[in-house]
DRENDRENLO-904156 format. One record per residue (C-alpha): residue number from 0; x, y, z. Coordinates in Angstrom, 2 decimals. Last residue first. Example, Ala and Ser with C-alpha at 12.3 -4.5 7.8 and 13.67 -1.06 7.14 Angstrom:
! residues 2
@seq = 1	px = 13.67	py = -1.06	pz = 7.14 $
@seq = 0	px = 12.30	py = -4.50	pz = 7.80 $
This chain:
! residues 405
@seq = 404	px = 18.95	py = 32.85	pz = 28.81 $
@seq = 403	px = 19.72	py = 29.44	pz = 30.30 $
@seq = 402	px = 18.93	py = 30.30	pz = 33.90 $
@seq = 401	px = 15.19	py = 30.09	pz = 33.21 $
@seq = 400	px = 15.51	py = 26.33	pz = 32.87 $
@seq = 399	px = 16.02	py = 25.93	pz = 36.59 $
@seq = 398	px = 19.14	py = 25.01	pz = 38.51 $
@seq = 397	px = 19.66	py = 22.05	pz = 40.82 $
@seq = 396	px = 18.92	py = 19.48	pz = 38.16 $
@seq = 395	px = 16.04	py = 17.00	pz = 38.71 $
@seq = 394	px = 17.42	py = 13.48	pz = 38.88 $
@seq = 393	px = 17.13	py = 10.80	pz = 36.25 $
@seq = 392	px = 17.02	py = 7.28	pz = 37.66 $
@seq = 391	px = 13.75	py = 6.23	pz = 36.00 $
@seq = 390	px = 15.14	py = 7.21	pz = 32.62 $
@seq = 389	px = 18.18	py = 5.00	pz = 33.22 $
@seq = 388	px = 16.04	py = 1.95	pz = 33.96 $
@seq = 387	px = 13.63	py = 2.54	pz = 31.08 $
@seq = 386	px = 16.47	py = 2.99	pz = 28.59 $
@seq = 385	px = 17.97	py = -0.30	pz = 29.72 $
@seq = 384	px = 14.59	py = -1.99	pz = 29.24 $
@seq = 383	px = 14.49	py = -0.61	pz = 25.71 $
@seq = 382	px = 17.86	py = -2.21	pz = 25.10 $
@seq = 381	px = 16.34	py = -5.53	pz = 26.16 $
@seq = 380	px = 13.46	py = -4.91	pz = 23.73 $
@seq = 379	px = 15.98	py = -4.37	pz = 20.92 $
@seq = 378	px = 17.62	py = -7.71	pz = 21.71 $
@seq = 377	px = 14.21	py = -9.34	pz = 21.54 $
@seq = 376	px = 13.76	py = -7.56	pz = 18.21 $
@seq = 375	px = 16.88	py = -9.09	pz = 16.68 $
@seq = 374	px = 16.36	py = -12.52	pz = 18.19 $
@seq = 373	px = 12.84	py = -12.78	pz = 16.74 $
@seq = 372	px = 14.23	py = -11.51	pz = 13.42 $
@seq = 371	px = 15.97	py = -14.78	pz = 12.76 $
@seq = 370	px = 19.30	py = -16.39	pz = 13.69 $
@seq = 369	px = 21.72	py = -15.89	pz = 10.78 $
@seq = 368	px = 20.05	py = -13.19	pz = 8.68 $
@seq = 367	px = 18.48	py = -11.37	pz = 11.60 $
@seq = 366	px = 21.64	py = -11.39	pz = 13.72 $
@seq = 365	px = 23.79	py = -10.32	pz = 10.76 $
@seq = 364	px = 21.52	py = -7.36	pz = 10.05 $
@seq = 363	px = 21.31	py = -6.49	pz = 13.74 $
@seq = 362	px = 25.08	py = -6.52	pz = 14.23 $
@seq = 361	px = 25.66	py = -4.17	pz = 11.29 $
@seq = 360	px = 22.78	py = -1.85	pz = 12.15 $
@seq = 359	px = 23.44	py = -2.02	pz = 15.90 $
@seq = 358	px = 27.10	py = -1.05	pz = 15.48 $
@seq = 357	px = 26.30	py = 1.87	pz = 13.19 $
@seq = 356	px = 23.47	py = 3.09	pz = 15.40 $
@seq = 355	px = 25.64	py = 2.93	pz = 18.52 $
@seq = 354	px = 28.09	py = 5.38	pz = 16.99 $
@seq = 353	px = 25.09	py = 7.35	pz = 15.77 $
@seq = 352	px = 23.72	py = 7.73	pz = 19.29 $
@seq = 351	px = 27.02	py = 9.16	pz = 20.51 $
@seq = 350	px = 27.40	py = 11.54	pz = 17.57 $
@seq = 349	px = 23.91	py = 12.94	pz = 18.15 $
@seq = 348	px = 24.71	py = 13.40	pz = 21.83 $
@seq = 347	px = 27.84	py = 15.32	pz = 20.88 $
@seq = 346	px = 25.80	py = 17.58	pz = 18.59 $
@seq = 345	px = 23.21	py = 18.15	pz = 21.33 $
@seq = 344	px = 26.05	py = 18.99	pz = 23.73 $
@seq = 343	px = 27.65	py = 21.44	pz = 21.31 $
@seq = 342	px = 24.35	py = 23.25	pz = 20.78 $
@seq = 341	px = 23.64	py = 23.34	pz = 24.53 $
@seq = 340	px = 27.11	py = 24.59	pz = 25.46 $
@seq = 339	px = 26.79	py = 27.40	pz = 22.94 $
@seq = 338	px = 23.48	py = 28.42	pz = 24.51 $
@seq = 337	px = 24.91	py = 28.63	pz = 28.02 $
@seq = 336	px = 24.46	py = 26.80	pz = 31.34 $
@seq = 335	px = 23.22	py = 23.44	pz = 30.10 $
@seq = 334	px = 21.70	py = 20.90	pz = 32.48 $
@seq = 333	px = 18.02	py = 21.65	pz = 31.86 $
@seq = 332	px = 18.61	py = 21.85	pz = 28.11 $
@seq = 331	px = 20.14	py = 18.36	pz = 28.15 $
@seq = 330	px = 16.95	py = 17.08	pz = 29.80 $
@seq = 329	px = 14.88	py = 19.08	pz = 27.31 $
@seq = 328	px = 16.74	py = 17.45	pz = 24.45 $
@seq = 327	px = 16.03	py = 14.04	pz = 25.93 $
@seq = 326	px = 12.34	py = 14.94	pz = 26.35 $
@seq = 325	px = 12.12	py = 15.77	pz = 22.67 $
@seq = 324	px = 12.53	py = 12.02	pz = 22.14 $
@seq = 323	px = 8.79	py = 11.73	pz = 22.76 $
@seq = 322	px = 8.22	py = 12.67	pz = 19.13 $
@seq = 321	px = 9.95	py = 9.43	pz = 18.10 $
@seq = 320	px = 6.93	py = 7.62	pz = 19.54 $
@seq = 319	px = 4.95	py = 8.41	pz = 16.39 $
@seq = 318	px = 7.31	py = 6.25	pz = 14.34 $
@seq = 317	px = 6.77	py = 3.24	pz = 16.61 $
@seq = 316	px = 3.01	py = 3.83	pz = 16.55 $
@seq = 315	px = 3.02	py = 3.84	pz = 12.74 $
@seq = 314	px = 5.01	py = 0.59	pz = 12.58 $
@seq = 313	px = 2.90	py = -0.75	pz = 15.48 $
@seq = 312	px = -0.22	py = -0.47	pz = 13.33 $
@seq = 311	px = 1.39	py = -1.89	pz = 10.19 $
@seq = 310	px = 2.75	py = -4.80	pz = 12.22 $
@seq = 309	px = -0.73	py = -5.50	pz = 13.58 $
@seq = 308	px = -2.24	py = -5.50	pz = 10.08 $
@seq = 307	px = 0.42	py = -7.94	pz = 8.85 $
@seq = 306	px = 0.03	py = -10.16	pz = 11.92 $
@seq = 305	px = -3.71	py = -10.40	pz = 11.31 $
@seq = 304	px = -3.21	py = -11.30	pz = 7.65 $
@seq = 303	px = -0.50	py = -13.87	pz = 8.43 $
@seq = 302	px = -2.36	py = -15.57	pz = 11.28 $
@seq = 301	px = -1.20	py = -14.57	pz = 14.76 $
@seq = 300	px = 1.34	py = -15.76	pz = 17.34 $
@seq = 299	px = 4.50	py = -16.50	pz = 15.38 $
@seq = 298	px = 4.04	py = -13.67	pz = 12.87 $
@seq = 297	px = 3.48	py = -11.23	pz = 15.74 $
@seq = 296	px = 6.71	py = -12.35	pz = 17.45 $
@seq = 295	px = 9.54	py = -9.96	pz = 16.65 $
@seq = 294	px = 7.69	py = -6.81	pz = 15.71 $
@seq = 293	px = 5.22	py = -7.26	pz = 18.57 $
@seq = 292	px = 8.05	py = -7.69	pz = 21.08 $
@seq = 291	px = 9.73	py = -4.55	pz = 19.82 $
@seq = 290	px = 6.52	py = -2.54	pz = 20.19 $
@seq = 289	px = 6.04	py = -3.65	pz = 23.81 $
@seq = 288	px = 9.56	py = -2.54	pz = 24.74 $
@seq = 287	px = 9.09	py = 0.79	pz = 22.97 $
@seq = 286	px = 5.88	py = 1.53	pz = 24.87 $
@seq = 285	px = 7.71	py = 1.15	pz = 28.19 $
@seq = 284	px = 10.65	py = 3.29	pz = 27.06 $
@seq = 283	px = 8.45	py = 6.17	pz = 25.86 $
@seq = 282	px = 6.50	py = 6.22	pz = 29.13 $
@seq = 281	px = 9.73	py = 6.44	pz = 31.11 $
@seq = 280	px = 11.00	py = 9.25	pz = 28.88 $
@seq = 279	px = 7.79	py = 11.24	pz = 29.39 $
@seq = 278	px = 7.96	py = 10.78	pz = 33.15 $
@seq = 277	px = 11.53	py = 12.08	pz = 33.27 $
@seq = 276	px = 11.05	py = 15.00	pz = 30.87 $
@seq = 275	px = 8.65	py = 16.84	pz = 33.14 $
@seq = 274	px = 4.91	py = 16.55	pz = 33.70 $
@seq = 273	px = 3.64	py = 19.95	pz = 32.49 $
@seq = 272	px = 6.35	py = 21.28	pz = 30.16 $
@seq = 271	px = 7.05	py = 17.77	pz = 28.90 $
@seq = 270	px = 3.36	py = 17.09	pz = 28.32 $
@seq = 269	px = 3.03	py = 20.43	pz = 26.49 $
@seq = 268	px = 5.82	py = 19.39	pz = 24.12 $
@seq = 267	px = 4.20	py = 15.98	pz = 23.70 $
@seq = 266	px = 0.95	py = 17.69	pz = 22.65 $
@seq = 265	px = 2.83	py = 19.99	pz = 20.26 $
@seq = 264	px = 4.40	py = 16.97	pz = 18.53 $
@seq = 263	px = 1.28	py = 14.76	pz = 18.67 $
@seq = 262	px = -0.82	py = 17.06	pz = 16.49 $
@seq = 261	px = 1.39	py = 17.23	pz = 13.41 $
@seq = 260	px = 2.67	py = 13.85	pz = 14.57 $
@seq = 259	px = -0.57	py = 12.16	pz = 13.53 $
@seq = 258	px = -0.18	py = 13.49	pz = 9.98 $
@seq = 257	px = 3.46	py = 12.38	pz = 9.92 $
@seq = 256	px = 2.64	py = 8.86	pz = 11.09 $
@seq = 255	px = -0.11	py = 8.56	pz = 8.50 $
@seq = 254	px = 2.40	py = 9.65	pz = 5.85 $
@seq = 253	px = 4.91	py = 7.05	pz = 6.98 $
@seq = 252	px = 2.19	py = 4.42	pz = 6.70 $
@seq = 251	px = 1.13	py = 5.68	pz = 3.26 $
@seq = 250	px = 4.76	py = 5.82	pz = 2.11 $
@seq = 249	px = 5.31	py = 2.19	pz = 3.12 $
@seq = 248	px = 2.04	py = 1.16	pz = 1.45 $
@seq = 247	px = 2.89	py = 2.87	pz = -1.83 $
@seq = 246	px = 6.52	py = 1.66	pz = -1.77 $
@seq = 245	px = 5.38	py = -1.99	pz = -1.77 $
@seq = 244	px = 4.88	py = -4.33	pz = 1.19 $
@seq = 243	px = 5.86	py = -7.98	pz = 0.65 $
@seq = 242	px = 5.00	py = -9.07	pz = 4.22 $
@seq = 241	px = 8.34	py = -10.59	pz = 5.23 $
@seq = 240	px = 10.73	py = -8.73	pz = 2.90 $
@seq = 239	px = 9.03	py = -5.32	pz = 2.63 $
@seq = 238	px = 7.20	py = -5.10	pz = 5.98 $
@seq = 237	px = 10.13	py = -6.47	pz = 7.96 $
@seq = 236	px = 12.48	py = -4.32	pz = 5.87 $
@seq = 235	px = 10.56	py = -1.23	pz = 6.99 $
@seq = 234	px = 11.12	py = -2.22	pz = 10.65 $
@seq = 233	px = 14.78	py = -3.12	pz = 10.05 $
@seq = 232	px = 16.72	py = 0.02	pz = 9.25 $
@seq = 231	px = 14.74	py = 2.95	pz = 10.62 $
@seq = 230	px = 13.16	py = 1.07	pz = 13.51 $
@seq = 229	px = 16.15	py = -0.92	pz = 14.71 $
@seq = 228	px = 18.33	py = 2.11	pz = 14.12 $
@seq = 227	px = 16.24	py = 4.42	pz = 16.27 $
@seq = 226	px = 16.11	py = 2.02	pz = 19.21 $
@seq = 225	px = 19.87	py = 1.50	pz = 19.17 $
@seq = 224	px = 20.62	py = 5.21	pz = 18.88 $
@seq = 223	px = 18.00	py = 5.94	pz = 21.54 $
@seq = 222	px = 19.77	py = 3.62	pz = 23.96 $
@seq = 221	px = 23.08	py = 5.37	pz = 23.40 $
@seq = 220	px = 21.39	py = 8.77	pz = 23.50 $
@seq = 219	px = 20.01	py = 7.93	pz = 26.94 $
@seq = 218	px = 23.55	py = 7.04	pz = 27.98 $
@seq = 217	px = 24.83	py = 10.40	pz = 26.73 $
@seq = 216	px = 22.12	py = 12.20	pz = 28.71 $
@seq = 215	px = 23.02	py = 10.17	pz = 31.79 $
@seq = 214	px = 26.66	py = 11.23	pz = 31.47 $
@seq = 213	px = 25.82	py = 14.91	pz = 30.84 $
@seq = 212	px = 27.24	py = 16.08	pz = 34.19 $
@seq = 211	px = 30.54	py = 14.45	pz = 33.27 $
@seq = 210	px = 31.07	py = 16.95	pz = 30.46 $
@seq = 209	px = 31.98	py = 16.49	pz = 26.82 $
@seq = 208	px = 31.79	py = 19.58	pz = 24.64 $
@seq = 207	px = 33.78	py = 19.56	pz = 21.43 $
@seq = 206	px = 34.50	py = 22.56	pz = 19.21 $
@seq = 205	px = 32.70	py = 24.95	pz = 21.50 $
@seq = 204	px = 29.94	py = 26.76	pz = 19.68 $
@seq = 203	px = 29.79	py = 30.53	pz = 19.43 $
@seq = 202	px = 26.08	py = 31.26	pz = 19.09 $
@seq = 201	px = 25.18	py = 34.49	pz = 17.37 $
@seq = 200	px = 22.23	py = 36.06	pz = 19.22 $
@seq = 199	px = 22.32	py = 39.37	pz = 17.36 $
@seq = 198	px = 20.62	py = 38.01	pz = 14.29 $
@seq = 197	px = 21.93	py = 36.65	pz = 11.01 $
@seq = 196	px = 19.32	py = 36.81	pz = 8.31 $
@seq = 195	px = 16.86	py = 33.96	pz = 7.97 $
@seq = 194	px = 15.32	py = 35.39	pz = 4.78 $
@seq = 193	px = 17.94	py = 33.49	pz = 2.75 $
@seq = 192	px = 16.39	py = 30.34	pz = 4.23 $
@seq = 191	px = 13.50	py = 30.68	pz = 1.78 $
@seq = 190	px = 15.93	py = 30.37	pz = -1.16 $
@seq = 189	px = 17.50	py = 27.25	pz = 0.34 $
@seq = 188	px = 14.04	py = 25.82	pz = 0.91 $
@seq = 187	px = 13.23	py = 26.35	pz = -2.77 $
@seq = 186	px = 16.44	py = 24.55	pz = -3.75 $
@seq = 185	px = 15.38	py = 21.74	pz = -1.45 $
@seq = 184	px = 11.97	py = 21.56	pz = -3.14 $
@seq = 183	px = 13.63	py = 21.17	pz = -6.56 $
@seq = 182	px = 15.89	py = 18.40	pz = -5.24 $
@seq = 181	px = 12.96	py = 16.49	pz = -3.72 $
@seq = 180	px = 11.13	py = 16.57	pz = -7.06 $
@seq = 179	px = 14.24	py = 15.30	pz = -8.86 $
@seq = 178	px = 14.72	py = 12.43	pz = -6.40 $
@seq = 177	px = 11.07	py = 11.41	pz = -6.83 $
@seq = 176	px = 11.38	py = 11.46	pz = -10.63 $
@seq = 175	px = 14.59	py = 9.43	pz = -10.43 $
@seq = 174	px = 12.73	py = 6.78	pz = -8.41 $
@seq = 173	px = 10.28	py = 6.15	pz = -11.25 $
@seq = 172	px = 13.08	py = 6.06	pz = -13.84 $
@seq = 171	px = 14.80	py = 3.34	pz = -11.79 $
@seq = 170	px = 12.00	py = 0.91	pz = -12.57 $
@seq = 169	px = 12.39	py = 1.27	pz = -16.33 $
@seq = 168	px = 10.63	py = 3.70	pz = -18.62 $
@seq = 167	px = 6.94	py = 4.32	pz = -19.25 $
@seq = 166	px = 4.97	py = 7.49	pz = -18.60 $
@seq = 165	px = 2.40	py = 5.54	pz = -16.57 $
@seq = 164	px = 5.19	py = 4.39	pz = -14.26 $
@seq = 163	px = 6.30	py = 8.01	pz = -13.71 $
@seq = 162	px = 2.76	py = 9.03	pz = -12.77 $
@seq = 161	px = 2.48	py = 6.11	pz = -10.36 $
@seq = 160	px = 5.85	py = 6.85	pz = -8.75 $
@seq = 159	px = 4.93	py = 10.53	pz = -8.46 $
@seq = 158	px = 1.72	py = 9.58	pz = -6.67 $
@seq = 157	px = 3.71	py = 7.28	pz = -4.37 $
@seq = 156	px = 5.95	py = 10.24	pz = -3.38 $
@seq = 155	px = 3.15	py = 12.82	pz = -2.97 $
@seq = 154	px = 1.77	py = 11.01	pz = 0.06 $
@seq = 153	px = 5.05	py = 10.70	pz = 1.95 $
@seq = 152	px = 6.14	py = 14.19	pz = 0.93 $
@seq = 151	px = 2.97	py = 15.88	pz = 2.13 $
@seq = 150	px = 3.12	py = 14.00	pz = 5.42 $
@seq = 149	px = 6.79	py = 14.93	pz = 5.75 $
@seq = 148	px = 5.96	py = 18.60	pz = 5.42 $
@seq = 147	px = 3.30	py = 18.43	pz = 8.11 $
@seq = 146	px = 5.82	py = 16.48	pz = 10.19 $
@seq = 145	px = 8.36	py = 19.27	pz = 9.97 $
@seq = 144	px = 5.77	py = 21.88	pz = 10.90 $
@seq = 143	px = 4.64	py = 19.81	pz = 13.88 $
@seq = 142	px = 8.19	py = 19.09	pz = 14.93 $
@seq = 141	px = 8.84	py = 22.81	pz = 15.23 $
@seq = 140	px = 5.56	py = 23.22	pz = 17.10 $
@seq = 139	px = 6.59	py = 20.56	pz = 19.61 $
@seq = 138	px = 10.04	py = 22.07	pz = 20.00 $
@seq = 137	px = 8.48	py = 25.45	pz = 20.80 $
@seq = 136	px = 5.90	py = 23.92	pz = 23.16 $
@seq = 135	px = 8.68	py = 22.22	pz = 25.11 $
@seq = 134	px = 10.73	py = 25.41	pz = 25.24 $
@seq = 133	px = 7.85	py = 27.62	pz = 26.39 $
@seq = 132	px = 9.11	py = 28.34	pz = 29.92 $
@seq = 131	px = 11.36	py = 31.13	pz = 28.68 $
@seq = 130	px = 10.44	py = 32.20	pz = 25.19 $
@seq = 129	px = 11.70	py = 30.14	pz = 22.29 $
@seq = 128	px = 14.05	py = 31.46	pz = 19.58 $
@seq = 127	px = 17.11	py = 29.77	pz = 21.10 $
@seq = 126	px = 15.22	py = 26.50	pz = 21.48 $
@seq = 125	px = 14.21	py = 26.41	pz = 17.82 $
@seq = 124	px = 17.73	py = 27.36	pz = 16.75 $
@seq = 123	px = 19.18	py = 24.52	pz = 18.83 $
@seq = 122	px = 16.71	py = 21.97	pz = 17.52 $
@seq = 121	px = 17.35	py = 23.12	pz = 13.96 $
@seq = 120	px = 21.12	py = 22.86	pz = 14.51 $
@seq = 119	px = 21.12	py = 19.43	pz = 16.15 $
@seq = 118	px = 19.37	py = 17.69	pz = 13.23 $
@seq = 117	px = 20.38	py = 19.84	pz = 10.24 $
@seq = 116	px = 23.94	py = 18.57	pz = 10.07 $
@seq = 115	px = 22.54	py = 15.04	pz = 10.03 $
@seq = 114	px = 20.45	py = 15.70	pz = 6.93 $
@seq = 113	px = 23.33	py = 17.34	pz = 5.09 $
@seq = 112	px = 25.67	py = 14.45	pz = 5.85 $
@seq = 111	px = 22.98	py = 11.89	pz = 5.00 $
@seq = 110	px = 22.67	py = 13.25	pz = 1.47 $
@seq = 109	px = 26.42	py = 12.88	pz = 1.03 $
@seq = 108	px = 26.33	py = 9.36	pz = 2.51 $
@seq = 107	px = 23.53	py = 8.37	pz = 0.12 $
@seq = 106	px = 25.70	py = 9.74	pz = -2.69 $
@seq = 105	px = 28.59	py = 7.48	pz = -1.73 $
@seq = 104	px = 26.31	py = 4.44	pz = -1.51 $
@seq = 103	px = 24.76	py = 5.34	pz = -4.87 $
@seq = 102	px = 28.18	py = 5.39	pz = -6.53 $
@seq = 101	px = 28.90	py = 1.80	pz = -5.47 $
@seq = 100	px = 25.40	py = 0.49	pz = -6.23 $
@seq = 99	px = 25.09	py = 2.14	pz = -9.64 $
@seq = 98	px = 21.46	py = 2.98	pz = -10.45 $
@seq = 97	px = 21.57	py = 6.23	pz = -8.47 $
@seq = 96	px = 23.92	py = 8.00	pz = -10.93 $
@seq = 95	px = 21.99	py = 10.96	pz = -12.36 $
@seq = 94	px = 19.08	py = 11.41	pz = -9.96 $
@seq = 93	px = 21.14	py = 10.06	pz = -7.07 $
@seq = 92	px = 23.73	py = 12.77	pz = -7.70 $
@seq = 91	px = 21.11	py = 15.52	pz = -7.67 $
@seq = 90	px = 19.81	py = 14.13	pz = -4.37 $
@seq = 89	px = 23.25	py = 14.15	pz = -2.75 $
@seq = 88	px = 23.96	py = 17.68	pz = -3.97 $
@seq = 87	px = 20.61	py = 18.83	pz = -2.55 $
@seq = 86	px = 21.55	py = 17.48	pz = 0.88 $
@seq = 85	px = 24.83	py = 19.41	pz = 0.82 $
@seq = 84	px = 23.09	py = 22.69	pz = -0.09 $
@seq = 83	px = 20.31	py = 22.40	pz = 2.47 $
@seq = 82	px = 22.84	py = 21.60	pz = 5.19 $
@seq = 81	px = 24.89	py = 24.64	pz = 4.15 $
@seq = 80	px = 21.82	py = 26.86	pz = 4.52 $
@seq = 79	px = 21.11	py = 25.49	pz = 7.99 $
@seq = 78	px = 24.76	py = 25.95	pz = 8.95 $
@seq = 77	px = 24.58	py = 29.58	pz = 7.87 $
@seq = 76	px = 21.62	py = 30.06	pz = 10.22 $
@seq = 75	px = 23.44	py = 28.42	pz = 13.14 $
@seq = 74	px = 26.34	py = 30.84	pz = 12.66 $
@seq = 73	px = 29.50	py = 29.51	pz = 11.06 $
@seq = 72	px = 32.76	py = 30.16	pz = 12.92 $
@seq = 71	px = 32.70	py = 26.63	pz = 14.39 $
@seq = 70	px = 32.50	py = 25.01	pz = 10.99 $
@seq = 69	px = 35.34	py = 22.56	pz = 11.60 $
@seq = 68	px = 33.85	py = 21.90	pz = 15.03 $
@seq = 67	px = 30.43	py = 21.33	pz = 13.45 $
@seq = 66	px = 31.90	py = 18.55	pz = 11.32 $
@seq = 65	px = 33.78	py = 17.12	pz = 14.32 $
@seq = 64	px = 30.59	py = 17.06	pz = 16.43 $
@seq = 63	px = 28.74	py = 15.50	pz = 13.49 $
@seq = 62	px = 31.23	py = 12.66	pz = 13.14 $
@seq = 61	px = 28.89	py = 9.90	pz = 14.29 $
@seq = 60	px = 26.02	py = 11.46	pz = 12.37 $
@seq = 59	px = 28.16	py = 11.67	pz = 9.25 $
@seq = 58	px = 29.06	py = 7.98	pz = 9.74 $
@seq = 57	px = 25.38	py = 7.00	pz = 9.78 $
@seq = 56	px = 24.99	py = 6.51	pz = 6.03 $
@seq = 55	px = 28.49	py = 5.11	pz = 5.45 $
@seq = 54	px = 28.05	py = 2.46	pz = 8.19 $
@seq = 53	px = 24.29	py = 2.14	pz = 7.73 $
@seq = 52	px = 24.85	py = 0.26	pz = 4.48 $
@seq = 51	px = 26.22	py = -2.65	pz = 6.51 $
@seq = 50	px = 22.76	py = -3.36	pz = 7.91 $
@seq = 49	px = 21.10	py = -3.37	pz = 4.52 $
@seq = 48	px = 23.91	py = -5.61	pz = 3.30 $
@seq = 47	px = 22.95	py = -8.13	pz = 6.00 $
@seq = 46	px = 19.27	py = -8.02	pz = 5.00 $
@seq = 45	px = 20.17	py = -8.29	pz = 1.30 $
@seq = 44	px = 20.46	py = -5.23	pz = -0.92 $
@seq = 43	px = 19.11	py = -5.35	pz = -4.49 $
@seq = 42	px = 20.20	py = -1.85	pz = -5.52 $
@seq = 41	px = 17.08	py = -1.07	pz = -7.55 $
@seq = 40	px = 14.29	py = -3.06	pz = -5.87 $
@seq = 39	px = 15.52	py = -3.53	pz = -2.29 $
@seq = 38	px = 17.41	py = -0.27	pz = -1.83 $
@seq = 37	px = 14.75	py = 1.69	pz = -3.72 $
@seq = 36	px = 12.06	py = -0.02	pz = -1.63 $
@seq = 35	px = 13.90	py = 1.13	pz = 1.48 $
@seq = 34	px = 14.17	py = 4.73	pz = 0.27 $
@seq = 33	px = 10.76	py = 5.29	pz = -1.32 $
@seq = 32	px = 8.97	py = 7.05	pz = 1.55 $
@seq = 31	px = 12.25	py = 8.16	pz = 3.09 $
@seq = 30	px = 13.11	py = 10.45	pz = 0.18 $
@seq = 29	px = 9.72	py = 12.03	pz = -0.48 $
@seq = 28	px = 9.04	py = 12.43	pz = 3.24 $
@seq = 27	px = 12.48	py = 13.88	pz = 4.00 $
@seq = 26	px = 12.05	py = 16.35	pz = 1.12 $
@seq = 25	px = 8.64	py = 17.41	pz = 2.43 $
@seq = 24	px = 10.18	py = 17.85	pz = 5.90 $
@seq = 23	px = 12.82	py = 20.16	pz = 4.44 $
@seq = 22	px = 9.98	py = 22.27	pz = 3.08 $
@seq = 21	px = 8.41	py = 22.29	pz = 6.56 $
@seq = 20	px = 11.75	py = 23.31	pz = 8.07 $
@seq = 19	px = 11.97	py = 26.22	pz = 5.62 $
@seq = 18	px = 8.47	py = 27.29	pz = 6.65 $
@seq = 17	px = 9.37	py = 27.11	pz = 10.36 $
@seq = 16	px = 12.47	py = 29.28	pz = 9.90 $
@seq = 15	px = 10.76	py = 31.82	pz = 7.65 $
@seq = 14	px = 7.94	py = 32.20	pz = 10.18 $
@seq = 13	px = 10.30	py = 32.36	pz = 13.18 $
@seq = 12	px = 12.32	py = 35.29	pz = 11.92 $
@seq = 11	px = 10.60	py = 37.85	pz = 14.19 $
@seq = 10	px = 12.06	py = 35.99	pz = 17.18 $
@seq = 9	px = 10.71	py = 35.56	pz = 20.72 $
@seq = 8	px = 8.71	py = 32.39	pz = 20.19 $
@seq = 7	px = 5.86	py = 30.74	pz = 22.11 $
@seq = 6	px = 3.16	py = 33.36	pz = 22.62 $
@seq = 5	px = 4.13	py = 35.21	pz = 19.44 $
@seq = 4	px = 3.72	py = 31.99	pz = 17.44 $
@seq = 3	px = 0.20	py = 31.59	pz = 18.82 $
@seq = 2	px = -0.63	py = 35.19	pz = 17.96 $
@seq = 1	px = 0.52	py = 34.71	pz = 14.36 $
@seq = 0	px = -1.39	py = 31.43	pz = 14.09 $
């Protein structure tokens, strides 16, 4: 492993960085594995309310460029530590006050703030530490460590629920145990991140970076924001409300996705390095369209049991396809001239896709509740078609990746 890391990365701090990201992945797995069932069972959210919840949850993602602008003097490593701290505050709050709907919504937003801060920063740090020509492999390995952590979290979560149930107590007690475990792991990650000492490659981020040359990248983020929200918000609710799936099954499916992505992440990275981001993005869009149609119409075409199995399969496949989103980051990487420009651009792209996410979540919830999920997922398939069209029109930049050093 040491030799493999040396082939891909240029930094002596890479081990501490990847280990901290794996710990963060465990927290994501614990949290996401029970999240939708927690909303349904403890907070009692309807389909429309589930959509509206994304407004406070995704607002930090929308404002991420402003958040990073306020912290412009922070190095990337300090931002990672701050993200750990904010996320842990959200989890501690859910442990104590997560049974109150109003307070829980605020705490979910706090947790989301830390999680969204981590998104562009970890990608940026991973790219900065990569050797020239190994950027795709570097992002793939970063995802692999994160997914290994998520797999652990997804499978440990249901076990904790079972242990908590055997100890007695009400339904919320089971979820409190999961929140507590995630909090303890986050504190550990914060300690590990102390080994990520500031290096000489301090990145001075621009407060806001919006450039015409990134127009297609922004548009790809728009389509990704819609695609992401349909999956994260409504795909689990399809399993929970239509097929009566419990937290154990949801966590098992997420866990299967994470295990697969341990191997898929590096493979996708190598695909990007070999075939280019354009072909990878086209492939991603085509598969997405098919997945959306299955979500929307499987129950109309097949018997209940067959449809249920098919939805479980495409649920895992849908999650696996997120790995192909690395190609968008590589496209932005190919256009950037400096490291600070790249970090700011990734943050701006994150804000763009979260603006769309909020709109899609609210609109999608109302569309499902009033017209049916067939309309929701047909709409998602149309957005996938838009992503396919724009991906097919991407042009190779005039400069090469080696210029960004």
